[in-house]
PyMOL Python script that loads the backbone (N, CA, C, O; Angstrom):
from pymol import cmd

cmd.read_pdbstr("""\
ATOM      1  N   MET A   1     -20.985   1.431  25.108  1.00  0.00           N
ATOM      2  CA  MET A   1     -20.839  -0.308  25.873  1.00  0.00           C
ATOM      3  C   MET A   1     -19.938  -0.694  25.426  1.00  0.00           C
ATOM      4  O   MET A   1     -19.753  -0.882  24.223  1.00  0.00           O
ATOM      5  N   SER A   2     -19.000  -0.942  26.535  1.00  0.00           N
ATOM      6  CA  SER A   2     -17.684  -1.553  25.985  1.00  0.00           C
ATOM      7  C   SER A   2     -17.689  -2.814  26.156  1.00  0.00           C
ATOM      8  O   SER A   2     -18.695  -3.259  26.709  1.00  0.00           O
ATOM      9  N   PHE A   3     -16.764  -3.654  25.815  1.00  0.00           N
ATOM     10  CA  PHE A   3     -16.530  -4.942  25.874  1.00  0.00           C
ATOM     11  C   PHE A   3     -15.689  -5.229  26.929  1.00  0.00           C
ATOM     12  O   PHE A   3     -14.657  -4.559  26.920  1.00  0.00           O
ATOM     13  N   ASN A   4     -15.805  -6.003  27.821  1.00  0.00           N
ATOM     14  CA  ASN A   4     -14.794  -6.208  29.190  1.00  0.00           C
ATOM     15  C   ASN A   4     -14.635  -7.779  29.192  1.00  0.00           C
ATOM     16  O   ASN A   4     -15.627  -8.469  29.430  1.00  0.00           O
ATOM     17  N   LEU A   5     -13.688  -8.228  28.991  1.00  0.00           N
ATOM     18  CA  LEU A   5     -13.533  -9.701  28.896  1.00  0.00           C
ATOM     19  C   LEU A   5     -13.667 -10.022  30.384  1.00  0.00           C
ATOM     20  O   LEU A   5     -14.184 -11.116  30.613  1.00  0.00           O
ATOM     21  N   ALA A   6     -13.368  -9.420  31.257  1.00  0.00           N
ATOM     22  CA  ALA A   6     -13.360  -9.928  32.559  1.00  0.00           C
ATOM     23  C   ALA A   6     -14.705 -10.140  33.084  1.00  0.00           C
ATOM     24  O   ALA A   6     -14.906 -10.622  34.199  1.00  0.00           O
ATOM     25  N   ASN A   7     -15.724  -9.741  32.192  1.00  0.00           N
ATOM     26  CA  ASN A   7     -16.897  -9.554  32.820  1.00  0.00           C
ATOM     27  C   ASN A   7     -17.562 -11.288  32.007  1.00  0.00           C
ATOM     28  O   ASN A   7     -18.616 -11.884  32.231  1.00  0.00           O
ATOM     29  N   GLN A   8     -16.501 -11.610  31.135  1.00  0.00           N
ATOM     30  CA  GLN A   8     -17.228 -13.006  30.216  1.00  0.00           C
ATOM     31  C   GLN A   8     -16.880 -14.460  31.204  1.00  0.00           C
ATOM     32  O   GLN A   8     -15.909 -14.499  31.960  1.00  0.00           O
ATOM     33  N   PRO A   9     -17.368 -15.035  31.120  1.00  0.00           N
ATOM     34  CA  PRO A   9     -17.364 -16.668  31.668  1.00  0.00           C
ATOM     35  C   PRO A   9     -15.641 -17.097  31.483  1.00  0.00           C
ATOM     36  O   PRO A   9     -15.089 -16.539  30.535  1.00  0.00           O
ATOM     37  N   GLY A  10     -15.017 -17.785  32.096  1.00  0.00           N
ATOM     38  CA  GLY A  10     -13.984 -18.560  32.074  1.00  0.00           C
ATOM     39  C   GLY A  10     -13.608 -19.034  30.689  1.00  0.00           C
ATOM     40  O   GLY A  10     -12.618 -18.726  30.025  1.00  0.00           O
ATOM     41  N   ASP A  11     -14.763 -19.976  30.347  1.00  0.00           N
ATOM     42  CA  ASP A  11     -14.386 -20.945  29.269  1.00  0.00           C
ATOM     43  C   ASP A  11     -14.630 -19.439  27.935  1.00  0.00           C
ATOM     44  O   ASP A  11     -13.870 -19.390  26.967  1.00  0.00           O
ATOM     45  N   ALA A  12     -15.616 -18.497  28.104  1.00  0.00           N
ATOM     46  CA  ALA A  12     -15.649 -17.818  26.795  1.00  0.00           C
ATOM     47  C   ALA A  12     -14.314 -17.020  26.872  1.00  0.00           C
ATOM     48  O   ALA A  12     -13.629 -16.799  25.873  1.00  0.00           O
ATOM     49  N   ARG A  13     -14.030 -16.651  27.980  1.00  0.00           N
ATOM     50  CA  ARG A  13     -12.561 -15.566  27.817  1.00  0.00           C
ATOM     51  C   ARG A  13     -11.512 -16.674  27.189  1.00  0.00           C
ATOM     52  O   ARG A  13     -10.713 -16.490  26.270  1.00  0.00           O
ATOM     53  N   SER A  14     -11.723 -17.764  27.875  1.00  0.00           N
ATOM     54  CA  SER A  14     -10.655 -18.755  27.144  1.00  0.00           C
ATOM     55  C   SER A  14     -10.181 -18.943  25.925  1.00  0.00           C
ATOM     56  O   SER A  14      -9.042 -19.156  25.509  1.00  0.00           O
ATOM     57  N   SER A  15     -11.670 -18.787  25.177  1.00  0.00           N
ATOM     58  CA  SER A  15     -11.766 -19.101  24.039  1.00  0.00           C
ATOM     59  C   SER A  15     -11.449 -17.889  23.051  1.00  0.00           C
ATOM     60  O   SER A  15     -11.030 -18.123  21.917  1.00  0.00           O
ATOM     61  N   ILE A  16     -11.690 -16.389  23.578  1.00  0.00           N
ATOM     62  CA  ILE A  16     -11.495 -15.269  22.978  1.00  0.00           C
ATOM     63  C   ILE A  16      -9.866 -15.109  22.774  1.00  0.00           C
ATOM     64  O   ILE A  16      -9.256 -14.700  21.786  1.00  0.00           O
ATOM     65  N   GLU A  17      -9.460 -15.488  23.819  1.00  0.00           N
ATOM     66  CA  GLU A  17      -8.060 -15.564  23.839  1.00  0.00           C
ATOM     67  C   GLU A  17      -7.330 -16.644  23.006  1.00  0.00           C
ATOM     68  O   GLU A  17      -6.136 -16.551  22.719  1.00  0.00           O
ATOM     69  N   GLU A  18      -8.041 -17.568  22.674  1.00  0.00           N
ATOM     70  CA  GLU A  18      -7.288 -18.448  21.867  1.00  0.00           C
ATOM     71  C   GLU A  18      -7.335 -18.024  20.453  1.00  0.00           C
ATOM     72  O   GLU A  18      -6.536 -18.407  19.599  1.00  0.00           O
ATOM     73  N   GLN A  19      -8.583 -16.993  20.202  1.00  0.00           N
ATOM     74  CA  GLN A  19      -8.884 -16.916  18.865  1.00  0.00           C
ATOM     75  C   GLN A  19      -7.874 -15.735  18.506  1.00  0.00           C
ATOM     76  O   GLN A  19      -7.355 -15.524  17.410  1.00  0.00           O
ATOM     77  N   LYS A  20      -7.693 -14.897  19.883  1.00  0.00           N
ATOM     78  CA  LYS A  20      -6.928 -13.474  19.474  1.00  0.00           C
ATOM     79  C   LYS A  20      -5.186 -14.115  19.438  1.00  0.00           C
ATOM     80  O   LYS A  20      -4.426 -13.524  18.671  1.00  0.00           O
ATOM     81  N   SER A  21      -4.681 -15.161  20.171  1.00  0.00           N
ATOM     82  CA  SER A  21      -3.877 -15.727  19.988  1.00  0.00           C
ATOM     83  C   SER A  21      -3.434 -16.354  18.251  1.00  0.00           C
ATOM     84  O   SER A  21      -2.424 -16.159  17.574  1.00  0.00           O
ATOM     85  N   ARG A  22      -4.344 -16.931  18.050  1.00  0.00           N
ATOM     86  CA  ARG A  22      -4.141 -17.817  16.825  1.00  0.00           C
ATOM     87  C   ARG A  22      -4.186 -16.596  15.451  1.00  0.00           C
ATOM     88  O   ARG A  22      -3.672 -16.853  14.363  1.00  0.00           O
ATOM     89  N   LEU A  23      -4.840 -15.369  15.728  1.00  0.00           N
ATOM     90  CA  LEU A  23      -4.943 -14.287  14.720  1.00  0.00           C
ATOM     91  C   LEU A  23      -3.624 -13.595  14.485  1.00  0.00           C
ATOM     92  O   LEU A  23      -3.140 -13.165  13.438  1.00  0.00           O
ATOM     93  N   TYR A  24      -2.987 -13.593  16.191  1.00  0.00           N
ATOM     94  CA  TYR A  24      -1.661 -12.718  15.798  1.00  0.00           C
ATOM     95  C   TYR A  24      -0.737 -13.746  15.275  1.00  0.00           C
ATOM     96  O   TYR A  24       0.004 -13.300  14.399  1.00  0.00           O
ATOM     97  N   GLU A  25      -0.569 -15.000  15.562  1.00  0.00           N
ATOM     98  CA  GLU A  25       0.645 -15.866  14.885  1.00  0.00           C
ATOM     99  C   GLU A  25      -0.064 -15.651  13.479  1.00  0.00           C
ATOM    100  O   GLU A  25       0.653 -15.049  12.679  1.00  0.00           O
ATOM    101  N   MET A  26      -1.120 -15.956  13.081  1.00  0.00           N
ATOM    102  CA  MET A  26      -1.327 -15.697  11.677  1.00  0.00           C
ATOM    103  C   MET A  26      -0.568 -14.281  10.782  1.00  0.00           C
ATOM    104  O   MET A  26       0.197 -14.109   9.833  1.00  0.00           O
ATOM    105  N   TRP A  27      -1.225 -13.586  11.627  1.00  0.00           N
ATOM    106  CA  TRP A  27      -0.290 -12.242  10.915  1.00  0.00           C
ATOM    107  C   TRP A  27       0.763 -11.943  11.101  1.00  0.00           C
ATOM    108  O   TRP A  27       1.116 -11.009  10.381  1.00  0.00           O
ATOM    109  N   GLN A  28       1.682 -12.395  11.933  1.00  0.00           N
ATOM    110  CA  GLN A  28       3.096 -12.670  12.177  1.00  0.00           C
ATOM    111  C   GLN A  28       3.489 -13.469  10.807  1.00  0.00           C
ATOM    112  O   GLN A  28       4.276 -13.009   9.980  1.00  0.00           O
ATOM    113  N   ALA A  29       2.892 -14.617  10.693  1.00  0.00           N
ATOM    114  CA  ALA A  29       3.547 -15.775   9.720  1.00  0.00           C
ATOM    115  C   ALA A  29       3.311 -14.862   8.297  1.00  0.00           C
ATOM    116  O   ALA A  29       4.143 -15.037   7.407  1.00  0.00           O
ATOM    117  N   ASN A  30       2.381 -14.048   8.094  1.00  0.00           N
ATOM    118  CA  ASN A  30       1.863 -13.739   6.836  1.00  0.00           C
ATOM    119  C   ASN A  30       2.038 -11.952   6.338  1.00  0.00           C
ATOM    120  O   ASN A  30       1.667 -11.379   5.314  1.00  0.00           O
ATOM    121  N   LEU A  31       2.685 -11.498   7.435  1.00  0.00           N
ATOM    122  CA  LEU A  31       2.357  -9.805   7.008  1.00  0.00           C
ATOM    123  C   LEU A  31       3.480  -9.784   5.942  1.00  0.00           C
ATOM    124  O   LEU A  31       3.091  -9.532   4.802  1.00  0.00           O
ATOM    125  N   SER A  32       4.842 -10.010   6.115  1.00  0.00           N
ATOM    126  CA  SER A  32       5.430 -10.006   4.900  1.00  0.00           C
ATOM    127  C   SER A  32       5.051 -10.484   3.316  1.00  0.00           C
ATOM    128  O   SER A  32       5.327  -9.889   2.274  1.00  0.00           O
ATOM    129  N   ARG A  33       4.352 -11.717   3.488  1.00  0.00           N
ATOM    130  CA  ARG A  33       3.684 -12.279   2.390  1.00  0.00           C
ATOM    131  C   ARG A  33       2.822 -11.324   1.707  1.00  0.00           C
ATOM    132  O   ARG A  33       2.787 -11.180   0.485  1.00  0.00           O
ATOM    133  N   SER A  34       2.012 -10.570   2.699  1.00  0.00           N
ATOM    134  CA  SER A  34       0.747  -9.913   2.458  1.00  0.00           C
ATOM    135  C   SER A  34       1.184  -8.350   1.846  1.00  0.00           C
ATOM    136  O   SER A  34       0.322  -7.686   1.271  1.00  0.00           O
ATOM    137  N   LYS A  35       2.448  -7.872   2.000  1.00  0.00           N
ATOM    138  CA  LYS A  35       2.724  -6.788   1.648  1.00  0.00           C
ATOM    139  C   LYS A  35       3.358  -7.290  -0.039  1.00  0.00           C
ATOM    140  O   LYS A  35       3.113  -6.547  -0.989  1.00  0.00           O
ATOM    141  N   VAL A  36       4.076  -8.447  -0.228  1.00  0.00           N
ATOM    142  CA  VAL A  36       4.472  -8.456  -1.534  1.00  0.00           C
ATOM    143  C   VAL A  36       3.031  -8.781  -2.393  1.00  0.00           C
ATOM    144  O   VAL A  36       2.897  -8.353  -3.540  1.00  0.00           O
ATOM    145  N   GLU A  37       2.004  -9.557  -1.739  1.00  0.00           N
ATOM    146  CA  GLU A  37       0.442  -9.676  -2.727  1.00  0.00           C
ATOM    147  C   GLU A  37       0.289  -8.367  -3.080  1.00  0.00           C
ATOM    148  O   GLU A  37       0.346  -7.991  -4.251  1.00  0.00           O
ATOM    149  N   ALA A  38       0.033  -7.399  -1.827  1.00  0.00           N
ATOM    150  CA  ALA A  38      -0.470  -6.548  -2.217  1.00  0.00           C
ATOM    151  C   ALA A  38       0.121  -5.411  -3.162  1.00  0.00           C
ATOM    152  O   ALA A  38      -0.605  -4.549  -3.658  1.00  0.00           O
ATOM    153  N   GLY A  39       1.738  -5.487  -3.410  1.00  0.00           N
ATOM    154  CA  GLY A  39       2.628  -4.821  -4.154  1.00  0.00           C
ATOM    155  C   GLY A  39       2.398  -5.447  -5.512  1.00  0.00           C
ATOM    156  O   GLY A  39       2.502  -4.720  -6.500  1.00  0.00           O
ATOM    157  N   ARG A  40       2.126  -6.599  -5.642  1.00  0.00           N
ATOM    158  CA  ARG A  40       1.998  -7.089  -7.059  1.00  0.00           C
ATOM    159  C   ARG A  40       0.434  -6.671  -7.878  1.00  0.00           C
ATOM    160  O   ARG A  40       0.150  -6.578  -9.072  1.00  0.00           O
ATOM    161  N   ILE A  41      -0.222  -6.519  -6.856  1.00  0.00           N
ATOM    162  CA  ILE A  41      -1.472  -6.269  -7.317  1.00  0.00           C
ATOM    163  C   ILE A  41      -1.621  -4.492  -7.689  1.00  0.00           C
ATOM    164  O   ILE A  41      -2.188  -4.106  -8.712  1.00  0.00           O
ATOM    165  N   LEU A  42      -1.175  -3.800  -6.943  1.00  0.00           N
ATOM    166  CA  LEU A  42      -0.887  -2.491  -7.367  1.00  0.00           C
ATOM    167  C   LEU A  42       0.063  -2.263  -8.402  1.00  0.00           C
ATOM    168  O   LEU A  42       0.250  -1.197  -8.988  1.00  0.00           O
ATOM    169  N   GLY A  43       0.759  -3.552  -8.617  1.00  0.00           N
ATOM    170  CA  GLY A  43       1.997  -2.972  -9.990  1.00  0.00           C
ATOM    171  C   GLY A  43       0.845  -3.461 -10.941  1.00  0.00           C
ATOM    172  O   GLY A  43       1.399  -3.007 -11.942  1.00  0.00           O
ATOM    173  N   GLU A  44       0.054  -3.843 -11.289  1.00  0.00           N
ATOM    174  CA  GLU A  44      -0.871  -4.161 -12.233  1.00  0.00           C
ATOM    175  C   GLU A  44      -1.712  -2.707 -12.659  1.00  0.00           C
ATOM    176  O   GLU A  44      -2.128  -2.563 -13.809  1.00  0.00           O
ATOM    177  N   LYS A  45      -1.892  -1.757 -11.708  1.00  0.00           N
ATOM    178  CA  LYS A  45      -2.606  -0.849 -11.839  1.00  0.00           C
ATOM    179  C   LYS A  45      -2.566  -0.228 -13.425  1.00  0.00           C
ATOM    180  O   LYS A  45      -3.555  -0.307 -14.154  1.00  0.00           O
ATOM    181  N   ALA A  46      -1.324   0.382 -13.848  1.00  0.00           N
ATOM    182  CA  ALA A  46      -1.032   1.097 -14.856  1.00  0.00           C
ATOM    183  C   ALA A  46      -1.202   0.100 -16.159  1.00  0.00           C
ATOM    184  O   ALA A  46      -1.439   0.653 -17.233  1.00  0.00           O
ATOM    185  N   LYS A  47      -1.086  -1.458 -16.126  1.00  0.00           N
ATOM    186  CA  LYS A  47      -1.348  -1.805 -17.206  1.00  0.00           C
ATOM    187  C   LYS A  47      -2.646  -2.400 -17.383  1.00  0.00           C
ATOM    188  O   LYS A  47      -2.918  -2.900 -18.475  1.00  0.00           O
ATOM    189  N   ARG A  48      -3.720  -2.408 -16.171  1.00  0.00           N
ATOM    190  CA  ARG A  48      -5.023  -2.700 -16.367  1.00  0.00           C
ATOM    191  C   ARG A  48      -5.947  -1.504 -16.592  1.00  0.00           C
ATOM    192  O   ARG A  48      -7.011  -1.512 -17.210  1.00  0.00           O
ATOM    193  N   LYS A  49      -5.362  -0.488 -15.990  1.00  0.00           N
ATOM    194  CA  LYS A  49      -5.917   0.790 -16.372  1.00  0.00           C
ATOM    195  C   LYS A  49      -7.354   0.839 -15.368  1.00  0.00           C
ATOM    196  O   LYS A  49      -7.536   0.669 -14.162  1.00  0.00           O
ATOM    197  N   GLY A  50      -8.448   1.234 -16.780  1.00  0.00           N
ATOM    198  CA  GLY A  50      -9.999   1.428 -16.159  1.00  0.00           C
ATOM    199  C   GLY A  50     -10.371  -0.164 -15.861  1.00  0.00           C
ATOM    200  O   GLY A  50     -11.570  -0.342 -15.647  1.00  0.00           O
ATOM    201  N   LYS A  51      -9.633  -1.210 -15.819  1.00  0.00           N
ATOM    202  CA  LYS A  51     -10.392  -2.483 -15.555  1.00  0.00           C
ATOM    203  C   LYS A  51      -9.608  -3.077 -14.278  1.00  0.00           C
ATOM    204  O   LYS A  51      -9.800  -4.192 -13.792  1.00  0.00           O
ATOM    205  N   TRP A  52      -8.774  -2.201 -13.876  1.00  0.00           N
ATOM    206  CA  TRP A  52      -8.129  -2.698 -12.650  1.00  0.00           C
ATOM    207  C   TRP A  52      -8.630  -2.926 -11.317  1.00  0.00           C
ATOM    208  O   TRP A  52      -8.357  -3.847 -10.548  1.00  0.00           O
ATOM    209  N   GLU A  53      -9.646  -1.638 -11.117  1.00  0.00           N
ATOM    210  CA  GLU A  53     -10.303  -2.392  -9.976  1.00  0.00           C
ATOM    211  C   GLU A  53     -11.159  -3.498  -9.772  1.00  0.00           C
ATOM    212  O   GLU A  53     -11.222  -4.011  -8.655  1.00  0.00           O
ATOM    213  N   GLU A  54     -11.920  -3.984 -10.855  1.00  0.00           N
ATOM    214  CA  GLU A  54     -12.711  -5.104 -11.251  1.00  0.00           C
ATOM    215  C   GLU A  54     -11.519  -6.476 -10.896  1.00  0.00           C
ATOM    216  O   GLU A  54     -11.769  -7.466 -10.209  1.00  0.00           O
ATOM    217  N   TRP A  55     -10.392  -6.202 -11.498  1.00  0.00           N
ATOM    218  CA  TRP A  55      -9.329  -7.383 -11.551  1.00  0.00           C
ATOM    219  C   TRP A  55      -9.111  -7.640 -10.228  1.00  0.00           C
ATOM    220  O   TRP A  55      -9.303  -8.794  -9.844  1.00  0.00           O
ATOM    221  N   MET A  56      -8.618  -6.507  -9.165  1.00  0.00           N
ATOM    222  CA  MET A  56      -8.022  -6.323  -7.949  1.00  0.00           C
ATOM    223  C   MET A  56      -9.209  -6.845  -7.091  1.00  0.00           C
ATOM    224  O   MET A  56      -8.762  -7.590  -6.219  1.00  0.00           O
ATOM    225  N   ARG A  57     -10.506  -6.726  -7.025  1.00  0.00           N
ATOM    226  CA  ARG A  57     -11.400  -7.366  -6.396  1.00  0.00           C
ATOM    227  C   ARG A  57     -11.257  -8.877  -6.623  1.00  0.00           C
ATOM    228  O   ARG A  57     -11.150  -9.680  -5.696  1.00  0.00           O
ATOM    229  N   ALA A  58     -11.262  -9.195  -7.883  1.00  0.00           N
ATOM    230  CA  ALA A  58     -11.354 -10.475  -7.951  1.00  0.00           C
ATOM    231  C   ALA A  58     -10.013 -11.401  -7.537  1.00  0.00           C
ATOM    232  O   ALA A  58     -10.097 -12.575  -7.178  1.00  0.00           O
ATOM    233  N   GLN A  59      -9.050 -10.819  -7.630  1.00  0.00           N
ATOM    234  CA  GLN A  59      -8.227 -11.574  -7.049  1.00  0.00           C
ATOM    235  C   GLN A  59      -8.164 -11.493  -5.693  1.00  0.00           C
ATOM    236  O   GLN A  59      -7.852 -12.562  -5.168  1.00  0.00           O
ATOM    237  N   LEU A  60      -8.406 -10.344  -4.751  1.00  0.00           N
ATOM    238  CA  LEU A  60      -9.003 -10.373  -3.389  1.00  0.00           C
ATOM    239  C   LEU A  60      -9.869 -11.649  -2.920  1.00  0.00           C
ATOM    240  O   LEU A  60      -9.794 -12.403  -1.949  1.00  0.00           O
ATOM    241  N   GLY A  61     -10.609 -11.572  -3.884  1.00  0.00           N
ATOM    242  CA  GLY A  61     -11.470 -12.471  -3.564  1.00  0.00           C
ATOM    243  C   GLY A  61     -11.198 -14.245  -3.711  1.00  0.00           C
ATOM    244  O   GLY A  61     -12.005 -15.059  -3.264  1.00  0.00           O
ATOM    245  N   THR A  62     -10.279 -14.521  -4.219  1.00  0.00           N
ATOM    246  CA  THR A  62      -9.237 -15.515  -4.534  1.00  0.00           C
ATOM    247  C   THR A  62      -8.457 -15.907  -3.088  1.00  0.00           C
ATOM    248  O   THR A  62      -8.248 -17.011  -2.586  1.00  0.00           O
ATOM    249  N   LEU A  63      -8.214 -14.948  -2.763  1.00  0.00           N
ATOM    250  CA  LEU A  63      -7.103 -15.194  -1.044  1.00  0.00           C
ATOM    251  C   LEU A  63      -7.985 -15.691  -0.124  1.00  0.00           C
ATOM    252  O   LEU A  63      -9.145 -15.370   0.134  1.00  0.00           O
ATOM    253  N   SER A  64      -7.041 -16.771   0.465  1.00  0.00           N
ATOM    254  CA  SER A  64      -7.784 -17.497   1.524  1.00  0.00           C
ATOM    255  C   SER A  64      -6.806 -17.644   2.640  1.00  0.00           C
ATOM    256  O   SER A  64      -5.710 -17.860   2.124  1.00  0.00           O
ATOM    257  N   PRO A  65      -6.707 -17.622   4.050  1.00  0.00           N
ATOM    258  CA  PRO A  65      -8.143 -17.475   4.553  1.00  0.00           C
ATOM    259  C   PRO A  65      -8.648 -15.918   4.456  1.00  0.00           C
ATOM    260  O   PRO A  65      -7.976 -14.984   4.020  1.00  0.00           O
ATOM    261  N   PRO A  66      -9.910 -15.858   4.935  1.00  0.00           N
ATOM    262  CA  PRO A  66     -10.148 -14.485   5.013  1.00  0.00           C
ATOM    263  C   PRO A  66      -9.325 -13.708   5.564  1.00  0.00           C
ATOM    264  O   PRO A  66      -8.835 -12.752   4.963  1.00  0.00           O
ATOM    265  N   GLU A  67      -9.054 -14.001   6.778  1.00  0.00           N
ATOM    266  CA  GLU A  67      -8.091 -12.671   7.685  1.00  0.00           C
ATOM    267  C   GLU A  67      -6.752 -12.618   6.728  1.00  0.00           C
ATOM    268  O   GLU A  67      -6.273 -11.485   6.781  1.00  0.00           O
ATOM    269  N   TYR A  68      -6.099 -13.380   5.982  1.00  0.00           N
ATOM    270  CA  TYR A  68      -5.235 -13.310   4.796  1.00  0.00           C
ATOM    271  C   TYR A  68      -5.385 -12.074   4.275  1.00  0.00           C
ATOM    272  O   TYR A  68      -4.816 -11.021   4.559  1.00  0.00           O
ATOM    273  N   ALA A  69      -6.602 -12.441   3.111  1.00  0.00           N
ATOM    274  CA  ALA A  69      -6.922 -11.571   2.302  1.00  0.00           C
ATOM    275  C   ALA A  69      -7.562 -10.046   2.987  1.00  0.00           C
ATOM    276  O   ALA A  69      -7.748  -8.983   2.395  1.00  0.00           O
ATOM    277  N   SER A  70      -7.712 -10.250   3.866  1.00  0.00           N
ATOM    278  CA  SER A  70      -7.817  -8.818   4.584  1.00  0.00           C
ATOM    279  C   SER A  70      -6.771  -8.081   4.940  1.00  0.00           C
ATOM    280  O   SER A  70      -6.847  -6.861   5.085  1.00  0.00           O
ATOM    281  N   MET A  71      -5.504  -8.894   5.144  1.00  0.00           N
ATOM    282  CA  MET A  71      -4.506  -8.539   5.798  1.00  0.00           C
ATOM    283  C   MET A  71      -4.070  -7.442   4.143  1.00  0.00           C
ATOM    284  O   MET A  71      -3.924  -6.221   4.190  1.00  0.00           O
ATOM    285  N   VAL A  72      -3.970  -8.116   3.110  1.00  0.00           N
ATOM    286  CA  VAL A  72      -3.670  -7.949   1.361  1.00  0.00           C
ATOM    287  C   VAL A  72      -4.397  -6.395   1.535  1.00  0.00           C
ATOM    288  O   VAL A  72      -3.777  -5.338   1.419  1.00  0.00           O
ATOM    289  N   ARG A  73      -5.918  -6.525   1.852  1.00  0.00           N
ATOM    290  CA  ARG A  73      -6.633  -5.525   1.287  1.00  0.00           C
ATOM    291  C   ARG A  73      -6.097  -4.079   2.519  1.00  0.00           C
ATOM    292  O   ARG A  73      -5.768  -2.925   2.244  1.00  0.00           O
ATOM    293  N   SER A  74      -6.165  -4.540   3.416  1.00  0.00           N
ATOM    294  CA  SER A  74      -5.278  -3.080   4.317  1.00  0.00           C
ATOM    295  C   SER A  74      -4.067  -2.587   3.825  1.00  0.00           C
ATOM    296  O   SER A  74      -3.952  -1.383   3.597  1.00  0.00           O
ATOM    297  N   GLU A  75      -2.939  -3.549   3.588  1.00  0.00           N
ATOM    298  CA  GLU A  75      -1.871  -3.455   2.793  1.00  0.00           C
ATOM    299  C   GLU A  75      -2.012  -2.382   1.539  1.00  0.00           C
ATOM    300  O   GLU A  75      -1.369  -1.386   1.208  1.00  0.00           O
ATOM    301  N   LEU A  76      -3.062  -3.010   1.053  1.00  0.00           N
ATOM    302  CA  LEU A  76      -3.250  -2.179  -0.902  1.00  0.00           C
ATOM    303  C   LEU A  76      -3.970  -0.949  -0.327  1.00  0.00           C
ATOM    304  O   LEU A  76      -3.692   0.031  -1.018  1.00  0.00           O
ATOM    305  N   LYS A  77      -4.778  -0.652   0.667  1.00  0.00           N
ATOM    306  CA  LYS A  77      -5.305   0.602   0.840  1.00  0.00           C
ATOM    307  C   LYS A  77      -4.218   1.711   1.493  1.00  0.00           C
ATOM    308  O   LYS A  77      -4.213   2.923   1.280  1.00  0.00           O
ATOM    309  N   ARG A  78      -3.351   0.987   2.303  1.00  0.00           N
ATOM    310  CA  ARG A  78      -2.108   2.007   2.579  1.00  0.00           C
ATOM    311  C   ARG A  78      -1.508   2.475   1.521  1.00  0.00           C
ATOM    312  O   ARG A  78      -1.430   3.688   1.325  1.00  0.00           O
ATOM    313  N   LEU A  79      -0.945   1.473   0.602  1.00  0.00           N
ATOM    314  CA  LEU A  79      -0.079   1.447  -0.211  1.00  0.00           C
ATOM    315  C   LEU A  79      -1.070   2.772  -1.675  1.00  0.00           C
ATOM    316  O   LEU A  79      -0.441   3.571  -2.368  1.00  0.00           O
ATOM    317  N   LEU A  80      -2.141   2.643  -1.713  1.00  0.00           N
ATOM    318  CA  LEU A  80      -2.479   3.413  -2.618  1.00  0.00           C
ATOM    319  C   LEU A  80      -3.008   5.104  -1.801  1.00  0.00           C
ATOM    320  O   LEU A  80      -3.260   6.102  -2.476  1.00  0.00           O
ATOM    321  N   ALA A  81      -3.069   5.066  -0.390  1.00  0.00           N
ATOM    322  CA  ALA A  81      -3.169   6.489   0.013  1.00  0.00           C
ATOM    323  C   ALA A  81      -1.770   6.924  -0.307  1.00  0.00           C
ATOM    324  O   ALA A  81      -1.706   7.904  -1.050  1.00  0.00           O
ATOM    325  N   THR A  82      -0.279   6.240   0.223  1.00  0.00           N
ATOM    326  CA  THR A  82       0.695   7.009   0.036  1.00  0.00           C
ATOM    327  C   THR A  82       0.871   7.317  -1.434  1.00  0.00           C
ATOM    328  O   THR A  82       1.862   7.962  -1.777  1.00  0.00           O
ATOM    329  N   ALA A  83       0.035   6.931  -2.280  1.00  0.00           N
ATOM    330  CA  ALA A  83       0.540   6.716  -4.126  1.00  0.00           C
ATOM    331  C   ALA A  83       0.040   8.201  -4.487  1.00  0.00           C
ATOM    332  O   ALA A  83       0.417   8.766  -5.513  1.00  0.00           O
ATOM    333  N   LYS A  84      -0.868   8.804  -3.533  1.00  0.00           N
ATOM    334  CA  LYS A  84      -1.718   9.804  -3.941  1.00  0.00           C
ATOM    335  C   LYS A  84      -0.926  11.282  -3.677  1.00  0.00           C
ATOM    336  O   LYS A  84      -1.484  12.341  -3.964  1.00  0.00           O
TER     337      LYS A  84
END
""", "prot")
cmd.dss("prot")
cmd.show_as("cartoon", "prot")
cmd.util.cbc("prot")
cmd.orient("prot")
């Protein structure tokens, strides 16, 4: 089943479009910052060794708003995948 925005009532469509716009603006404003933060977290991996994953999860848990934390998490996953 697919979600078709055209099948939604006008006020629901408007609300969804506003949310998408807000998230896109937040993404644009924080993209470079999230890359720096992910790099900082990854940079601690060698120092923290076996305790790094626990520390990394704690660091991600302190980030706000949740959308920003998700951006950092995604960038960190990308960095880890390229480091292999």
